N, C-alpha and C positions, 0 to 999 in steps of 0.2 A: 504492500499499498504505500503510494505516495500522499505526502502530506503537503497541500499548497497553501498558499493564503487567500482568503478569500478576494473576490474581484472587486474592482471600486465601486460604490454604489451609484446609482445613478442620480441620486438626491441626497440633501444633508448637507452636512459641514463637511465630509469628506468627499462629496459627491462629484459624479463627472458632469453636472447641471452648470458648465461656465457661460459666466456672463458675456466674456471676451474669447475671442477665437486668436488672439495673437500678442506677444509681450514685446514691446520694446526696451532694449538697454542703453544706458548712455553709460561712460567712464570717465572719472575725472581725478585729479592728482597722481601722486607717485609714492611708491614705497609704503611707509608706515601712514602716508595722509591719503592713500588711493581709496575711492568708494565706486559702486555702482549704484545706479539708480533704475529700478525695473519699474515699467509701468505699462497697464492692462490697453490694449489696441484692439482694433478691430470690434466692436466701435471704440473709437475715443472718447471717456468719459468726461466730464467736465471738473470733477472733483470726487476723490476716494479717500478713504483711510490710509492712514501711513504705519508699517512694519518695520522696526529696525531689527536686522536679522545677524546676529555676531557670533561668529564662526566658532568651531572649536582649534585646537591648538595646530600652527601651520596650515589651515584650510584656507589659506588667505585668498586661492580665486573661488567664485562662486559656483563653476560647474561640479564642485563635489555636492552641491546641495541643489543642482539644477530642475530636478522633479518637481521639488518642496517649492522653490521659488516660483516656478512655473503656475504650481498650483495656487499659490496665494495670489499672483497677479491676475491670473483668468480668473478668479473669484470675483475679482475688483478692489484691489488695493495696491498703493505704491510699496515697493520692497526698497530698502537702503540697507547696502550690504558694505560696511566699511572694513578695510583689509586691515587696519591699526597695528602689523607688525610685518619685520622682516624676519630672516633668521638669525639677527643678533639684537633685536630689540629686547631691553631690560622688561620683563613683567612689570614692573613699576610705572612704566609708561602706558602701558596697553589701555588702558582705560581714557585715560586723557588724550591718546591718539584717537581713539574710537570717537570721542566726545566732539572733537576738533570736527572730523569728516562728519558726522552726522550733522552738527550745526551748519556746515558750508551746504549740505545736501537741502538741509531743511529751507536755508533763505534760496538757494538755486531754484526749488521748486516754487515758492513763493514770489519769485520773478518772474513768472509767466514762461518761462520757458519750456516746462511741461505740464502735466495734467495737476493741477491746482489740488495741494495737498489739505485733508480734512485732520487739522490738527488735535481737535479736541477729539478723534478716534485716533490716538497712537499707541502703538503696541511697540514692547520691546520682547524678541524673541532670542536666547543663548544656548547654543549647544555648546556643552563639555567647557572649555576655558571659557567659551563666551557667556556661559551661566554667571561666572563671577566678573567679567566686564558691564553685562545685563545688569546685575545687581545694584553696581556701583553705579551704573548711569541713572539707573531709577531712583537712586537714593539722591543722587546729586542733582538730579534733573533743572529742578527750578533754579537753584544756584548756579548753574552754566549755562542757562538761557535756552534750554532743552523743553518742549511740553510735557506736561507730567502726564506717564504713560496709564492707561485706564485699565491696560492689560500686560502681563509679564508671563512669560512660559519660559522654563529652563529644562528641555529634555537632556536628560544625561549629563547633569551639570557635574561640574569639577566638585571634588570634597576635600576633605582636611589634607590628603595624602599628595595633592596634585597642585599645580602652579594657581589653579583657580581660586584657591581658597587666600593663596599668599597675595593675592592680588586685591583681595577684597579688606583684607588687613592692612595691607601698605596705604589704600586709599581711603579710608575708611579712619584712621588714626593720625593723618598728616593734616 
């Protein structure tokens, strides 16, 4: 007997009833300040909620999460994917790098170059190392000029034995 995962449902939160048939992508910055903006297209909406997607350790390129990002965007969200690290970035600089990139992305979105962001519907997702980055970002949001997130999600977050926990400690005690 072969065990397989269930098929994607046709409707509901994980469903395939997408509002948009395409995703556009733009890249800005370089190295630790690089970020990507993914937006729904076909049709292009006037405005949509924003999700910041903070990656795991060294998952700098969004292709690692391509299917997940496409799902979020085709369901009607903008996804901001900050890089925030290189192979040599000290962990204590990663949260600040992510915040700088996200602030720049939000300003760019508000300037009218892209689909307009609904910042009252702002979420932060952080996988693995990104869980610590996301917790920091949410804790410091108002102090650093970011919208206060209404939703936080940390799938497979870092624990006390890895770098994610050290980042939280380093930034919250500074």
